[in-house]
N, C-alpha and C positions, 0 to 999 in steps of 0.2 A: 851661247855659253851658259846660260842658266840651265838648259837641259842637262848638262853633265853632271853636276852635283845631285841634282834631284833623281837622275838615273842611277848614280852610284849609291845614294841612299836606298833606293827601292832595292838594289842588288844586296847591299848589306843586310836589310830587313829580311828579305826573302831567304838568304843563306842561313841567317841565325834562325829563322823559323824552321827551315829544313834541319838544322842541326838539332833543334829541340824535339822535331818529330822522329828523328833517327834515334835519338836518346831515349825516347818514350817507347819506340818499338823495341829497342834493346832491353830496356827494363821489363816491359811487357813479355818478351820472349823468355828472359831469364826467369820471371816469375812462373811462367808455365813450365818451364824446364824444371825447376825446383819442385813444383807441385806434383809433377809426373815422375819424380825421381824415387818416391816411395813405391812406385810399381815396378822398380827394375829388380832384377835378381838379387842385388846387395842388400835389399831389405826383406828379403824372402823369409827370414826367421823372425821378424817384427810381430808382436801380439797387437791386437786391435786396443784402441784407447779403453774400451769398456771392460778389458780384462779377459774376454773370452777369446779363443783361438779363432783367427780368421780362416774362412773355408779355404781349403787347399787341393791342388791338383799337380799331376805328374804327367808330363808328355814323354813317353818313351819312343825312341826312334833310332833307326840305323841307316847305313848307306842305302840310298834308293828310295828313301821315303819322299813322299809328295810334299815339296816345301810349302805349299799353301795349306796343307792339312796339318803342318807343325806351327806355322808362323800365325795363321788367323784364329786358331783355338787359344793360342798363348795371348795374343792381343786382346780377344773379346774378353776372356777371363780376367785378365789384368786390369782392363777398364772396368770390370764389375767388382773389382777389389779382392780377387780371388789370389791367393798366394800360388804362383805358378812355378814349378821347376822343370826345365828341359833336361832329360836324362838320356845320355848315350846308351844304347843297349849294351854295349861291350865295354866301352870306356868313355873318358871325357874328351877324346881327341876329335877335331872337326870332322863333321859328317857331310859327305858329298850327297846332295839330294838328287832326285830323279831328273830334273832339268838342268843341273849343273850348279846350283847355289849351294854354297858351303855354310853350314850353320854350326856353330860352337856350342855345345851341351854345356849347361851350367855345372854338371857332374855326371858321374857313371851311375848307372842303375844300382850297382852294388853299394853306393854311398847313401842310397835312400832306402834300401831294403826293409830297414826296421821302423822306418817313419810312417805314421798313419796319414793317409791321403783320403779326401772326401770323394775323388775322382780320379781314374787313371785313363789317360786318352791315348789311343794307338791309332796314329795316322796311317793311311794308306800307302801304297807303292809296293809293288810285287816284290822287288828284291828285299825291301824293309820287312814285308810281312813274311817272307820265306826265311829270313834270318831269325825272327821271333818263333816261328813255328819250329825251327830246328834246335833252338836253344832250351835245353832242359831247365837250366836254372831260371829262366824266364817263365816257363811253364810253372815251376814250383812257386815262383812269386806271385803269379796271378791266381793260382789256387788258394794260397795264403791269404789273399787279399779279397777273393771273390765275395766274402759275405759282409766285409766291412767297408767296401768302397763301390761306387758306381763304376762300371768299365764301360767306356765309349770307344768304340771301334769304328773308324771312318773308312769308307770305300771298300777296300779289299782287306780292312783290318780283321774282319770275322776270320779270315782264313788262319790267323794266328791263334784265335780263340778256339777254333775247331780242332786244330792240331793239338791242343791240351785239354779238349773235352770242358772247356769253361762255358757255363750257360747252358748246358745240354737240356734240350726240350723247351728253352725260352724262344721268344720271338726276337730276331734280329733283323737288321736291315743292311744292305751290302750294295756293291756295285752290281748291276744286273747280270753281267757276264759270269760272275762267280756263283750265282744262286744255285746252279745244278750241284755245285761241290758242297754246298751247305744243306740242302734240303732233307738229308737223311739224319742229320744232327739236330737242326733247329726247326721251329714252326713256320 
């Protein structure tokens, strides 16, 4: 008979402790969420506290882009407090990537044409790079930005650069299978 009340007290104590732990976890999760909110695209126009412009990058991609080459650079750069914009080559409609993942760009490339970026990132994906290579507007954009921004072309991305003669005579890295297509233009 004495065991029942002691046992029920232990259960009450444990359940209130578990409730406190869950409340702590929820508060901890909310703090992390709020701390990372500043890295989201909704804060992309925010200036740094010291009054200087934060570093910025644009990742331009189209259908057939390698999703890892879009998402991972965006993630790494945002963790480094770089203002990252995902721009669709043609518009801001959802883009179906190489492996079926659908990514919604923040905006269309035309919406950021006049904005200065420290870096322009071109992910790979053959269909993506062919679309970039065929776009005259994209070529004009790169030529205009070539002197003021770093241009990072990942995997087969240099195909788009070569199509518009960007960085001619400079050293580039690429996916090994496309090296023969680039040897006449790059070191």
